[in-house]
C-alpha positions as semicolon CSV with decimal commas, in nm:
position;residue;x (nm);y (nm);z (nm)
1;X;0,398;-2,554;-0,004
2;X;0,571;-2,210;-0,040
3;X;0,491;-2,232;-0,428
4;X;0,138;-2,184;-0,347
5;X;0,245;-1,864;-0,149
6;X;0,394;-1,731;-0,472
7;X;0,766;-1,877;-0,479
8;X;0,877;-1,886;-0,787
9;X;1,186;-1,897;-1,058
10;X;1,186;-1,505;-0,974
11;X;1,257;-1,565;-0,614
12;X;1,473;-1,848;-0,669
13;X;1,705;-1,623;-0,900
14;X;1,669;-1,333;-0,629
15;X;1,781;-1,565;-0,353
16;X;2,071;-1,689;-0,533
17;X;2,201;-1,324;-0,633
18;X;2,125;-1,179;-0,289
19;X;2,308;-1,465;-0,070
20;X;2,447;-1,327;0,264
21;X;2,765;-1,468;0,430
22;X;2,507;-1,565;0,695
23;X;2,349;-1,836;0,438
24;X;2,700;-2,036;0,474
25;X;2,679;-2,020;0,865
26;X;2,345;-2,107;0,906
27;X;2,072;-2,334;0,763
28;X;1,827;-2,110;0,625
29;X;1,523;-2,129;0,421
30;X;1,255;-1,910;0,242
31;X;0,934;-1,808;0,382
32;X;0,683;-1,573;0,344
33;X;0,539;-1,329;0,621
34;X;0,144;-1,384;0,614
35;X;0,077;-1,200;0,914
36;X;0,186;-0,904;1,130
37;X;0,122;-0,854;1,478
38;X;0,251;-0,608;1,772
39;X;0,609;-0,767;1,780
40;X;0,617;-1,100;1,608
41;X;0,542;-1,237;1,233
42;X;0,334;-1,548;1,117
43;X;0,539;-1,718;0,829
44;X;0,462;-1,975;0,610
45;X;0,775;-2,209;0,500
46;X;0,840;-2,557;0,338
47;X;0,801;-2,676;0,690
48;X;0,463;-2,517;0,754
49;X;0,368;-2,226;0,996
50;X;0,590;-2,079;1,241
51;X;0,586;-1,764;1,461
52;X;0,895;-1,578;1,401
53;X;1,092;-1,270;1,529
54;X;1,385;-1,092;1,388
55;X;1,722;-1,175;1,508
56;X;1,885;-0,931;1,741
57;X;2,147;-0,872;1,454
58;X;1,891;-0,776;1,210
59;X;1,721;-0,546;1,467
60;X;2,058;-0,383;1,535
61;X;2,140;-0,321;1,175
62;X;1,783;-0,192;1,069
63;X;1,820;0,182;1,008
64;X;1,434;0,246;0,938
65;X;1,119;0,112;1,039
66;X;1,074;0,012;0,665
67;X;1,379;-0,220;0,684
68;X;1,162;-0,465;0,910
69;X;0,960;-0,752;0,736
70;X;0,614;-0,669;0,632
71;X;0,326;-0,878;0,529
72;X;0,383;-1,019;0,172
73;X;0,793;-1,000;0,231
74;X;0,989;-1,308;0,144
75;X;1,257;-1,358;0,440
76;X;1,544;-1,641;0,537
77;X;1,459;-1,802;0,818
78;X;1,645;-2,024;1,076
79;X;1,402;-2,300;1,202
80;X;1,464;-2,367;1,558
81;X;1,478;-2,732;1,627
82;X;1,244;-2,892;1,871
83;X;1,055;-2,572;1,861
84;X;0,771;-2,414;1,724
85;X;0,925;-2,068;1,659
86;X;1,177;-1,934;1,399
87;X;1,425;-1,670;1,375
88;X;1,408;-1,426;1,066
89;X;1,781;-1,323;0,950
90;X;1,700;-1,134;0,604
91;X;1,466;-0,971;0,400
92;X;1,477;-1,051;0,036
93;X;1,461;-0,747;-0,211
94;X;1,089;-0,613;-0,249
95;X;1,000;-0,603;-0,602
96;X;0,683;-0,386;-0,509
97;X;0,579;-0,206;-0,175
98;X;0,267;-0,007;-0,100
99;X;0,385;0,276;0,179
100;X;0,248;0,568;0,381
101;X;0,387;0,799;0,615
102;X;0,343;0,664;0,983
103;X;0,039;0,815;1,130
104;X;0,115;1,121;1,381
105;X;0,414;1,352;1,374
106;X;0,684;1,116;1,347
107;X;0,866;1,122;1,012
108;X;0,871;0,733;0,938
109;X;0,772;0,519;0,641
110;X;0,502;0,216;0,717
111;X;0,523;-0,049;0,497
112;X;0,140;-0,130;0,398
113;X;0,204;-0,449;0,211
114;X;0,518;-0,583;0,004
115;X;0,534;-0,799;-0,302
116;X;0,209;-0,704;-0,453
117;X;0,099;-0,741;-0,829
118;X;-0,234;-0,589;-0,796
119;X;-0,393;-0,303;-0,515
120;X;-0,751;-0,315;-0,517
121;X;-0,859;0,055;-0,411
122;X;-1,179;0,015;-0,251
123;X;-1,422;0,299;-0,176
124;X;-1,790;0,279;-0,102
125;X;-2,061;0,438;-0,323
126;X;-2,224;0,579;-0,005
127;X;-2,216;0,902;0,187
128;X;-1,851;0,821;0,237
129;X;-1,773;0,856;-0,120
130;X;-1,472;1,106;-0,162
131;X;-1,302;1,150;-0,501
132;X;-1,041;1,357;-0,351
133;X;-0,960;1,075;-0,101
134;X;-0,935;0,824;-0,389
135;X;-0,684;1,015;-0,546
136;X;-0,429;0,991;-0,246
137;X;-0,489;0,607;-0,276
138;X;-0,423;0,630;-0,626
139;X;-0,079;0,813;-0,580
140;X;0,030;0,542;-0,316
141;X;-0,081;0,263;-0,549
142;X;0,101;0,399;-0,855
143;X;0,437;0,438;-0,647
144;X;0,405;0,097;-0,517
145;X;0,506;-0,055;-0,842
146;X;0,194;-0,259;-0,838
147;X;-0,108;-0,232;-1,055
148;X;-0,424;-0,003;-0,923
149;X;-0,768;-0,118;-0,972
150;X;-1,025;0,073;-0,819
151;X;-1,340;-0,114;-0,690
152;X;-1,650;0,082;-0,622
153;X;-1,841;-0,105;-0,350
154;X;-2,181;-0,120;-0,217
155;X;-2,320;-0,012;-0,560
156;X;-2,668;-0,123;-0,424
157;X;-2,698;0,157;-0,189
158;X;-2,617;0,416;-0,483
159;X;-2,896;0,577;-0,694
160;X;-2,643;0,744;-0,935
161;X;-2,382;0,452;-1,009
162;X;-2,313;0,562;-1,381
163;X;-2,260;0,923;-1,302
164;X;-2,008;0,819;-1,025
165;X;-1,841;0,565;-1,243
166;X;-1,793;0,823;-1,505
167;X;-1,637;1,064;-1,251
168;X;-1,390;0,780;-1,108
169;X;-1,262;0,695;-1,440
170;X;-1,217;1,072;-1,518
171;X;-0,954;1,080;-1,236
172;X;-0,853;0,713;-1,253
173;X;-0,646;0,743;-1,580
174;X;-0,608;0,426;-1,732
175;X;-0,696;0,219;-1,423
176;X;-0,986;-0,048;-1,444
177;X;-1,282;0,059;-1,233
178;X;-1,572;-0,189;-1,127
179;X;-1,918;-0,115;-0,961
180;X;-1,986;-0,429;-0,722
181;X;-2,187;-0,519;-0,445
182;X;-2,122;-0,853;-0,247
183;X;-2,479;-0,826;-0,070
184;X;-2,637;-0,831;-0,408
185;X;-2,371;-1,032;-0,604
186;X;-2,329;-0,749;-0,860
187;X;-2,046;-0,716;-1,068
188;X;-1,819;-0,988;-0,897
189;X;-1,761;-1,169;-1,206
190;X;-1,549;-0,892;-1,305
191;X;-1,302;-0,973;-1,053
192;X;-1,238;-1,317;-1,166
193;X;-0,954;-1,223;-1,434
194;X;-0,738;-1,072;-1,139
195;X;-0,782;-1,406;-0,914
196;X;-0,506;-1,615;-1,094
197;X;-0,262;-1,864;-0,914
198;X;0,018;-1,716;-0,755
199;X;-0,105;-1,339;-0,781
200;X;-0,067;-1,101;-0,473
201;X;-0,348;-0,877;-0,441
202;X;-0,365;-0,619;-0,160
203;X;-0,727;-0,464;-0,060
204;X;-0,697;-0,119;0,105
205;X;-0,930;0,159;0,150
206;X;-1,114;0,375;0,431
207;X;-1,306;0,204;0,733
208;X;-1,663;0,068;0,624
209;X;-1,600;0,040;0,255
210;X;-1,656;-0,340;0,260
211;X;-1,318;-0,499;0,249
212;X;-1,362;-0,761;0,513
213;X;-1,702;-0,865;0,332
214;X;-1,527;-0,899;-0,004
215;X;-1,267;-1,106;0,136
216;X;-1,512;-1,335;0,313
217;X;-1,683;-1,345;-0,033
218;X;-1,350;-1,412;-0,202
219;X;-1,227;-1,677;0,009
220;X;-1,559;-1,846;0,088
221;X;-1,620;-1,835;0,451
222;X;-1,629;-1,570;0,729
223;X;-1,241;-1,533;0,809
224;X;-1,302;-1,173;0,899
225;X;-1,521;-1,025;1,125
226;X;-1,767;-0,777;0,960
227;X;-1,902;-0,494;1,149
228;X;-2,182;-0,252;1,040
229;X;-2,153;0,070;0,956
230;X;-2,350;0,388;1,130
231;X;-2,623;0,476;0,894
232;X;-2,593;0,848;1,009
233;X;-2,252;0,915;0,847
234;X;-2,184;0,581;0,684
235;X;-1,853;0,500;0,893
236;X;-1,766;0,201;1,046
237;X;-1,520;0,085;1,312
238;X;-1,203;-0,087;1,181
239;X;-1,276;-0,480;1,123
240;X;-0,933;-0,578;1,052
241;X;-0,684;-0,522;1,317
242;X;-0,398;-0,633;1,179
243;X;-0,227;-0,697;0,800
244;X;-0,296;-1,063;0,688
245;X;-0,220;-1,288;0,371
246;X;-0,482;-1,532;0,278
247;X;-0,456;-1,798;0,020
248;X;-0,774;-1,809;-0,199
249;X;-0,932;-2,103;-0,356
250;X;-0,846;-1,965;-0,707
251;X;-0,480;-1,952;-0,583
252;X;-0,451;-1,607;-0,542
253;X;-0,313;-1,449;-0,247
254;X;-0,490;-1,155;-0,071
255;X;-0,353;-0,896;0,183
256;X;-0,603;-0,758;0,389
257;X;-0,537;-0,450;0,560
258;X;-0,670;-0,224;0,845
259;X;-0,911;0,062;0,725
260;X;-0,733;0,382;0,712
261;X;-0,885;0,718;0,880
262;X;-0,641;0,886;0,662
263;X;-0,348;0,806;0,420
264;X;-0,043;1,020;0,473
265;X;0,160;1,000;0,159
266;X;0,535;0,906;0,169
267;X;0,776;0,994;-0,081
268;X;0,535;0,930;-0,392
269;X;0,658;1,177;-0,620
270;X;0,647;0,946;-0,930
271;X;0,297;0,842;-0,819
272;X;0,171;1,196;-0,780
273;X;0,284;1,256;-1,132
274;X;0,096;0,952;-1,288
275;X;-0,217;1,040;-1,083
276;X;-0,243;1,380;-1,241
277;X;-0,096;1,307;-1,585
278;X;-0,372;1,505;-1,748
279;X;-0,268;1,823;-1,534
280;X;0,091;1,738;-1,622
281;X;0,016;1,720;-1,991
282;X;-0,166;2,074;-1,964
283;X;0,104;2,216;-1,782
284;X;0,354;2,117;-2,060
285;X;0,147;2,358;-2,285
286;X;0,188;2,657;-2,096
287;X;0,343;2,943;-2,276
288;X;0,620;2,947;-1,960
289;X;0,797;2,674;-1,864
290;X;0,811;2,767;-1,477
291;X;0,427;2,858;-1,482
292;X;0,266;2,840;-1,135
293;X;-0,090;2,786;-1,291
294;X;-0,226;3,116;-1,120
295;X;-0,261;3,425;-1,350
296;X;0,020;3,385;-1,590
297;X;-0,039;3,460;-1,962
298;X;-0,141;3,166;-2,194
299;X;-0,151;2,911;-1,898
300;X;-0,288;2,616;-2,015
301;X;-0,414;2,498;-1,696
302;X;-0,611;2,790;-1,621
303;X;-0,789;2,777;-1,962
304;X;-0,891;2,442;-1,911
305;X;-1,045;2,556;-1,589
306;X;-1,229;2,825;-1,740
307;X;-1,360;2,618;-2,021
308;X;-1,498;2,338;-1,778
309;X;-1,236;2,083;-1,885
310;X;-1,066;2,037;-1,599
311;X;-1,221;2,026;-1,236
312;X;-1,171;2,286;-0,994
313;X;-1,171;2,063;-0,696
314;X;-0,928;1,805;-0,873
315;X;-0,685;2,085;-0,958
316;X;-0,695;2,181;-0,593
317;X;-0,599;1,867;-0,484
318;X;-0,324;1,861;-0,739
319;X;-0,176;2,160;-0,564
320;X;-0,246;2,041;-0,208
321;X;-0,065;1,724;-0,250
322;X;0,231;1,877;-0,446
323;X;0,266;2,115;-0,121
324;X;0,226;1,841;0,118
325;X;0,508;1,643;-0,063
326;X;0,754;1,928;-0,070
327;X;0,678;1,964;0,293
328;X;0,748;1,629;0,389
329;X;1,070;1,624;0,197
330;X;1,202;1,912;0,382
331;X;1,117;1,756;0,692
332;X;1,285;1,456;0,609
333;X;1,580;1,637;0,496
334;X;1,561;1,826;0,841
335;X;1,536;1,500;1,056
336;X;1,835;1,376;0,866
337;X;2,066;1,659;0,918
338;X;1,935;1,661;1,299
339;X;2,049;1,269;1,311
340;X;2,372;1,347;1,158
341;X;2,448;1,622;1,388
342;X;2,342;1,405;1,670
343;X;2,577;1,141;1,581
344;X;2,868;1,380;1,517
345;X;2,889;1,265;1,151
346;X;2,960;1,484;0,867
347;X;2,649;1,614;0,623
348;X;2,589;1,367;0,375
349;X;2,756;1,055;0,585
350;X;2,534;0,751;0,649
351;X;2,335;0,813;0,965
352;X;2,404;0,624;1,287
353;X;2,214;0,331;1,344
354;X;1,875;0,415;1,551
355;X;1,701;0,109;1,684
356;X;1,348;0,095;1,594
357;X;1,050;-0,075;1,714
358;X;0,971;-0,408;1,500
359;X;0,642;-0,512;1,358
360;X;0,394;-0,250;1,530
361;X;0,048;-0,165;1,346
362;X;-0,110;0,159;1,355
363;X;-0,474;0,181;1,321
């Protein structure tokens, strides 16, 4: 059963090389997290579906929110005899994970989905279309280790589809971009090549872009409630209220996530470099290695801006996200130093454990 959910020789080898002493004292089986609720998880194993919680020892040892299981994770389970529940004792190392900073002022990582092969970045071709927001999602997707694919949804509502397609292709460098409409059955055949057996796909994007409608089409029935958006501003309410993994008829696996009002970046420096590779290439052509791309002599970036080869708004978002990531890094360091001081440990030592809430979902 678990092979249908992506269990493979890769995970067999991973399990063999990451076995813990716990595995010798308890009878543990592998399982995959298929849904994440307030404080519990739904897990699929060779014994079927179980509702599970992490063990007390796991919760105590976890040092950060990102250490807890997320949808898509492979975990080691203790199946309680005579009961429908299970205990999670360990999470197998992730080969990919899409993350963001937790909403609000708390400096904490939140896992959107784990062990993802492909990320569908959905953005609607209506009044909510925003190229700069798409760039933020691209940064997170590139950082995740999964392959990003951009889906321009609700193409039937757009009068200038070709122009927007070209714009997105110019910013989603090297990323496949597809215009689709589920209601009109436009472009859906383009997705078939991604839906291969055992492939895990995450669908993410803002509220109202049609993620649940797309999922319902892929799976063949209305598994997710669909809510209509407001015509005046093209915005909708959250349809998905938790993260969940679905097995599609094709054998592919799809993680549906709640629509995000905002995507606060988390430790995505590599993804930032990848998303703005065109600007990075220009920067390497500047006369001065430490060029700030403002008023320096022979600045290749400023020359590209003046000649129309670089869009001013794209460059502005490049600088904005650069400052945002630098600010986040400073705040992380400050939080780490504060925790070390509170714990009485010397700088550079491992922070004292702080108990975290498990499994909560921010909308």
